[in-house]
N, C-alpha and C positions, 0 to 999 in steps of 0.2 A: 836482756836479749843478747844472744851470742851473734856478733857481727864481725866478720873479718875486717881488720882495720887497714890492712895493706890493700888499697884500692887502685894501685898504679895501673893495673891491667884492665880495670873495669870502667874508668872514667877518663875523659880527655878534656881538661879544663879549657885549654886553648880553643878547641873546637866549639865548646859550649859558649865561651865568651864571644866567639865570632858569630854564632847563631843568634845570640842575644843582641849583638850590635846591629843586626839587620832591622831590628824593631825599636832601637833606642832613639830618643829625641834629645836635643840639646836643652830644651826648656820644658819644665813640667807643665806649663800652660798649653804648649803645643800638643803635648801628649794627651792632656785632658780633653782637648777638643777633638782629637782623633780617635779616642776610645769608643769602641762600639760601632765604628763605621765600617769595619771590615767583616766579611762573612766568617772569617776564621780568627778566633781569639789568639792573643799573643802566646799564651802558655802552650797551646797546641802547636802553633806555628814554629816556635823556637825548638820544641822537642823534635818536630818532624825534620827540621834542617840539621839538628844535632845528630840524629840517628842516621840520616842519609843526606849528605851535602849535595848530592847530584839531583837537581830538581827534575830531571827527565824520568826519574824513578818514582815520582810522587803521583798519587791519584791514578792508579793503574787498574783497569778492569780485571777481575779474577772471578771466573764463573759468573754468578748472578750479582756479584758485589763489586764495589770500587774500593780497593785497598789504599790506605794512606801511603804505604811504601811497598814496593816490590824489589827485592835485591837478591843477591846470591844465596842467602840463607832463608829465602822464603818471604813471607808477608810480615810487615810490621804494622800494627795498629796502635795509634796513640789514643788512649782513652783517659781524658782528664776528669771525667765525672762518672755518671751512673753506669755500672757494669751490666745492669739488667737490660739496658738498651742494646748493648754489644752482644749479648749472649746468642741470639739467633744467628747473627752474622758470623760470630766466632765458630759456632758449631758447623756452619756451612763451609767455612774456610778450612777448618781442621780436617774435613773429609777430603780436601784437595791437596793440601800442602802443609809445610811447617809454618807456624804462626808465632810471632812474638808480640805480646801485649805489653805496652808501656803505660804505666800509671804513676804519675808524679805524686810524691808525698812532700807537702810543704812543712818542713821542720821548724821554720822560723819565718815570720813575715812582718813587714811594716805596713800599717793601714793608713792610706792617704785618702782624706775626704775632700770631695770636689763639689763646689756649688755649680749645679747643672746649667743655670742660665748664663753664667759668666765664664765658667771654666776655671775659676779661681780655686787654688788649693787653700783650704781653710784649716787643716790640721794634718799632722803626720805623727803617728804614734806606733810604738812597738806592740804587737799583739801578745797577750799572755799565753795564747794557745800554741802548742807545739805538736806537730804531727809526728807519727811514728808508724811502723808497720801495723801496729795494733789498731790505730785509728782508722785504717783502711780495711779492717777485718770484715765489716758488714758487706762491703763491695766484693771483696775476695770470696767470701762465703757464697755469694750469688752464683759463682762459677764452679762450685764444688763438684758438680757432676762431670765437668770437663777437665778437671785438674790432673787426672791420671793419664791423660792423653800423651803419648810419646811425641806428638807433634807440637805440643804447647810449651812455651817458655814465657814467664812473667818477669818483667823488669820494673823495679821501683826506684827511679832516680830520686834521691833525697835532696830537696832544693830549698834555697831561701828565695823570697819573692817580695815584691811590692804589690799590695792589693789595693786597687783603686775603687773607691766607693763614691757614687754620685747621689746627691740629694737635691730636692727642690724642683724636680721635673716629673711629669707624668710618664708612666711606663706601662706597657702591656705585659711585663714579666709577671710570672706567677708570684703570689704573695710569699711563698716559702723562700723565694730568692731575695726577699728584702731582709734587712737586719732590724733589730729592735729600735734602732735610731731612725728608721724610715728611709735608710739608704738602700741602694741595691749595688751589688758587685758589678762594676762595669768591665773590669779587666784584671787579670793577674799577670804581672810582668816578672818572670824569673830573673834573679840576679846572680845566683851562684849554684853550682852543683857540689854537694858535700860528699856524697857516697852513692852507691847503687847496690841494691839487694836484688839478686837474681835467683829466681825459683824455676828450676827445670826438672831435674830428677827428684824423686821423693826425699832423698837425704837432705836436699837443700832447704826443706821446710823445718829443719832443726833451727833455723833462724828465729822461729817462734818460741823456742824453749828458753825461758828466762833464767838468768843466773840465780843461784840460791834456791832453786826449786827442790822441795823435799823428795826423797826417794819414792814415796807414795803421797798423792795429793788429790784434793778435791778442787772444784772450780774456784772456790773462794781463795784457797791457798795459791792457786795459779795466778789469780787476779792480783793478789798482794805482791807476789814476786815480779810480775810483769808490769806492775803499776798501771793497771788498766781496770775497766769496770767488769763486773761478773758476766755480763752478756758477751762482751768481746772475748773473755776468757773461755767461756763455754764453746764459742765458735772455734777458737784457736785449738782447743783440745780435740774437738771433732775432726778438724783438719789433720792434726797429728795422728789420730787414730786411722783416718782414711789413708794416710801415707805410710802406715805401719811403724810410726815412731813412738806411739803410745798405745796402751790397751787398758781396759777396765779390769780391776782385780777384786772388786767387791763393793759393798755398801756399808756406810755407817749412818744409821737412821735413814733419812731421805737423800743423803749425799752419796753420789757415785764416786768411788775412789779409783784413781788411775795410777799407772806407773809407766815410766819410759821403757820402751822396748830395746833391749841390747842389740847393737848393730854389729854385723860380722866385719 
């Protein structure tokens, strides 16, 4: 993936650490007992304070909606999970003003297991899973009909985090929110910001073009270069076509062959 490595003008670590400090606790047990008691989860709250330190600009009515942030550059919506829930609201806001959607990508995390009855931390381990822009492809693809709007910007802060999982208690959460170990994710506490990928104009979507991609390629070759699965690769290619960065050039058997579109 082609990512600009000089992120000096895109992230502010000091401001991020300050936002994190608002939700930090001195003891893991205290944090464990407080998890899930607030209406707003920590990941969402930290990002809201990071992107707008002025709390008077939070939760502002705009038309028929309540925006997470309203500032000089329009509305900022923090979406930590499902984009499909955001889509109707986003379409309505885009008709009124500029909108920036912030969606965090957890590139590395530590999983902390907590016994629900006592709040005791029973284990802390590093997760083998690593997020990337491609792991968010399914969510991004949900918004494909809105991505060409001149009023829309997407920001993907690349974060490290501690993921707290609780077990041994009953919960009304849907089964899909449970893990194989019978735990459920109580909270995600961001610990650092590594980078940020910004998608605004069509050329920004070149961030999806992996290094080493052949001049002409199919979805399987794209998946290999991007180190992602074929489903994500197909969605990434369709987005590149939508943004005018790639185009189909023919077929080999059942495979559609694409090439990158030269940019002026």
